[in-house]
C-alpha positions as CSV (number, residue, x, y, z in Angstrom):
1,M,179.5,102.0,174.3
2,A,177.8,99.9,171.7
3,H,177.9,96.1,171.9
4,R,180.1,95.9,168.8
5,D,182.6,98.3,170.4
6,I,182.7,96.3,173.6
7,T,183.1,93.0,171.8
8,R,186.0,94.5,169.7
9,K,187.7,95.8,172.9
10,V,187.5,92.3,174.4
11,F,188.7,90.6,171.2
12,D,191.7,93.0,171.0
13,A,192.6,92.3,174.6
14,L,192.3,88.6,174.2
15,K,194.5,88.5,171.1
16,G,197.3,89.5,173.5
17,C,197.4,85.9,174.7
18,G,199.0,84.8,171.4
19,M,196.5,82.1,170.6
20,P,193.7,82.2,168.0
21,C,190.5,83.8,169.4
22,A,186.9,83.7,168.1
23,H,183.8,85.4,169.3
24,R,181.2,82.6,170.0
25,T,182.2,80.2,167.2
26,W,184.6,79.5,164.4
27,D,181.8,78.9,161.9
28,P,181.8,78.7,159.0
29,S,185.5,77.6,159.2
30,P,186.6,74.7,161.3
31,P,188.5,75.5,164.5
32,P,192.3,75.9,164.3
33,P,194.6,73.4,166.0
34,L,194.7,73.5,169.8
35,P,195.2,75.6,171.8
36,Y,192.6,78.3,171.0
37,V,190.2,80.6,172.8
38,V,186.4,81.2,172.3
39,F,184.8,84.1,174.1
40,F,181.3,85.2,174.6
41,R,179.2,87.5,176.8
42,V,177.7,85.6,179.8
43,D,175.5,88.3,181.2
44,R,175.3,92.0,182.3
45,S,175.3,93.5,185.8
46,D,174.7,97.1,185.0
47,F,174.6,100.0,187.5
48,M,170.9,101.0,187.4
49,A,169.0,103.8,189.2
50,D,165.9,105.8,188.5
51,D,164.7,103.4,185.8
52,T,167.9,103.9,183.8
53,N,171.0,101.8,183.0
54,Y,173.7,104.3,183.8
55,F,176.7,102.1,183.5
56,I,176.8,98.9,181.3
57,R,178.9,96.1,182.9
58,P,179.0,93.0,180.6
59,R,180.4,89.8,182.1
60,W,182.4,87.7,179.7
61,C,183.8,84.1,179.5
62,A,186.9,83.2,177.6
63,E,187.1,79.4,177.2
64,L,190.6,78.0,176.6
65,Y,190.8,74.7,174.8
66,T,194.1,72.8,175.0
67,D,195.3,69.3,174.6
68,G,196.5,69.3,178.2
69,P,197.8,70.4,180.6
70,G,197.8,74.0,179.2
71,D,199.3,75.8,182.2
72,D,201.4,78.1,180.0
73,E,198.4,78.9,177.8
74,L,196.2,79.6,180.8
75,D,198.9,81.9,182.2
76,A,199.0,83.7,178.9
77,L,195.2,84.1,178.7
78,E,195.0,85.3,182.3
79,A,197.8,87.8,181.6
80,A,195.9,89.2,178.6
81,V,192.8,89.7,180.7
82,S,194.7,91.2,183.6
83,G,196.7,93.4,181.2
84,A,193.5,94.9,180.0
85,G,192.8,96.0,183.6
86,W,190.1,93.4,184.3
87,T,189.9,91.2,187.3
88,F,189.0,87.6,186.6
89,E,188.0,84.2,188.0
90,T,189.1,80.9,186.5
91,T,187.7,77.4,186.5
92,E,189.0,74.2,184.8
93,A,187.2,71.2,183.4
94,G,188.5,68.0,181.7
95,G,192.0,66.8,181.7
96,D,191.1,63.7,183.7
97,D,193.6,61.6,181.8
98,I,197.2,62.5,180.8
99,G,197.0,64.1,177.4
100,S,193.2,64.5,177.4
101,P,191.7,67.9,176.4
102,V,191.5,70.6,179.0
103,T,189.1,73.4,179.1
104,A,189.6,76.5,181.3
105,A,187.0,79.2,181.6
106,V,188.1,82.7,182.5
107,Y,185.3,85.0,183.7
108,F,185.8,88.7,183.7
109,T,183.9,92.0,183.5
110,A,185.1,94.3,180.7
111,L,184.8,97.9,181.8
């Protein structure tokens, strides 16, 4: 599957979270109001043998930006990833003060 096709598959799945989504950046437009999701490929962990990449396994990160706490939004993002049949891990950063921005990163492998 071509990179563009895999990216489209991930984008289509993430749209299911009900928030605006962008691949890598919102440029040239400014980002929409919070909450929103920005996703990008982190790396690949392909199945390789005999000097050939037999099965491409890209690893993705979907970053959720909210104005805190964002629990419902994170549930929706995780449900979109899970609904596509992908397992995931989640980390959170920020939100040290009430009402401060929260970022959650959901890592998954799109197969």
